N, C-alpha and C positions, 0 to 999 in steps of 0.2 A: 397217697393223694386222695382227696375227697372226690366222691362221685358227683358229677355235674349234670348228668342227664338221667331221665327216667328209665330209658331203655338202652341196654348195651348195644353199641354199634355192631351190626351183624358180622362184619369182617374181623372184628376183635375176637368174637366167639369162635369163628372158624380158625383163625390163627392160633388161638389158645388150644384148640383141640388137636391140631397138627403138631404144635409144639409139645403138648403133653405126650402124644404118641411117640415122638422122637426121643423125649427124655426117658420114657419107659424103656425104649430100646437101648438107650445109653446104660441104664441100670442092668439090662441083660448082658451088655458087653462086659460089665464088671464081673458078673457071675461067670462069664466065659474067660475071664482073666486076660481080656484084650487091653491094650495100652489105654491109660486114662486120658491121653491126648484126644482120643475119639470123642470123649464127652465135650471137651473144649471146642473141637472143630464143629461138631453138630450144633452145639448151643450158639456158637458164634454166627453160623449161617442163619439159624432161626431168628436170633435177635436182630441181625442185619435186615432180614425180611420184615420184621416188625417195624424197624425204623423207616424203611422205604415205604411200606404200605401206609404207615401212619403219618407221612410227611405233611399232610394237609390237616392233621388233627392233633399235632403235637401240643399246642396250647390254643386257647380261644382266639388269640391274635395271629396264629400261624407260625410264630417264632419257636425255636427249640426251647429256649428258656433255661434259666439257671437250675431249676429243680430237676429237669430232665438231664441236664449235664452232670449233676451229682449222681443220679441213678445210673447214667452211662459209665461214670467213673467206678461205681460199685460193680457194675457188670464186667468191666474190663479187668478189675482186680480179681474178681471171682474166676474169670476165664484163665487168668494167670495161675491161680491156685490149681485149677484143673489141668492145665497144660504142662506144668512144671512139677512133677511129683518128687523131685530130688531137692526141694528147697531147704529141707531140714526143719526140725521141730520149731526152733525159735522163730525163724522167718515165717513159717506157715501160721503159727499162732499169732504173730504180730500182724501179718497181713489180714488174717481173719478178724482180728480185733478192730483194725481200721475200718473194714467193711461193715462190721456191726455198729460201730460208733457213728458212721455216716448214715445209717438207716434212721429215718425220721427227719433228717435234715432236708431231704428233698421235699417231703410233704410240707414242712414248715415254710420253706422258701416259696412253694407254690401258693400256699394260703396267703402269705404276706404280699406276694406280687400279684395276686388275683389271676394266676395262670393254671389253676386246677383244671384237669381234663381227664376224660376216660382213658385216653392213651397213656397219660402219666400214671394213672392209678394202676392200669394193667402192667405197664412197664415196671413199676415199683414192686408189685407183688410177685411178678414172674421172676424178677432178679432175686427176690427173697427166696423163692422156691428153689431156684437153681443153686443159690448159695447153700441152702439146706442139703440139697442133693450132693453137692461137691463135698461138704463136710462128711456126709455118710459114706461116700465113695472112699475118702481118705481113711476113715475109721475102718472100713471093711478091708482095705489094703494093708494098713499099718498095724492095727490093733487086733486083727484076727478075731473079730467078735462074732462072725457068722453072717449069713445072708440076711438075717432078720434086721440088722442095723441099717439096711437099705430102705426099710419101710418108711421111716420118717421122711426121707428124701423123695419117696414116690407118692406120698399121700395126696399132695396137691394135684398131681397128674391123674391119679386114680379118681379123685373127686370130679375133675373136669369130665372124664369119660363116663362116670356114673350119671352126671347131669345130661350128657348127650344121649345115653342109652335109655335112661329112665324117663326123660322128658317131663320133669316136674312142672307145675304151673309157673313157678318162678325159676329162672335160670341162674340167679345170682343171689348170694347171701349179702346181708348188710354187715358192714364192719362193726365190731364191738370192742370195747376195752378189754374184755376177757380174751378174745381171740388174739388181739395185738400182744397182750401180756404173755400168753402161751407161746406165741411165735418167737418173741424176743427171749423168753426164758429157755425155750428149747434150743435156740441157736447158741445161747450162752453155755448151756450144759454140754452140747456137742463140741463146742470149742474147747471147753475144759477137758473133755475126753481125749483131745489131741495130745495132751501132756503125757509123759511116760509114767502113768500111774495105773498100772494094769488091774489092780485090785478094785479100783473105783469105776473104771470105764463101763463095764457091763451093767451094773445096777443103775448108774446115772443115765446111760443111753436108753435103758429100758424105761426109766421114769419119764424121760423126754418123749419117748414113743407113746406111752400111755396118755400123757397130757395132750399130745397132738390128736390122738384118736378121740379123746373126749371132746376136744375143740371141734373137730370135723363132725362128730355126731351131733353136737349142738347146732352146727351150721345146717345140717340136714333137717333137723327138727324145725329150725327157724324158717327154712325154705318152704316146708310143707304147712307149718302152722300159719305162716303169713298169708297163705293163699286160701285158707279155710273160710 
């Protein structure tokens, strides 16, 4: 969803920092071979907190809105992926495909209805990031690619904490077509890796990781160059 205000609401920044820390802990749980349901439980509580904290900023007119409802549907479907590891390959890939296809619909609905908000923008991109993390957790569990495959799922959260620690002049990057393309491309590649094609999984997941690293590097450059 499009940004509608010049400065990010302070409570959104604080929530994103705590959420990022929680999601990094979730990744640590995966390395410790703890049940993936922990990821779903932690994320569900965190997103519930976002919905409650943002209840007065959901949309400019205060209603929840159709766009946020689509984002919530994507969030619930992603939580289902995380909470039910025994869905099977076909159901997992099918559900992931539905989540990916719904991505973009929320933004379109918000622009059409004039309900773009910073809450909606954050909700959208944090659900995207959680979806990426869940795909990486599934690949780590089922495809045995090694801990490196968790990196794409953790990049968003590491980026948030870099901004908190480094305190750059700008705390937020501007969305670009390239960044959106890389995000969708990487999600599609990681989804493809869910299929039982062991010879292709590692190189494709590595390509998605490299693309995301380049995208985040460009975001950092933008943040610092924009303040020069």
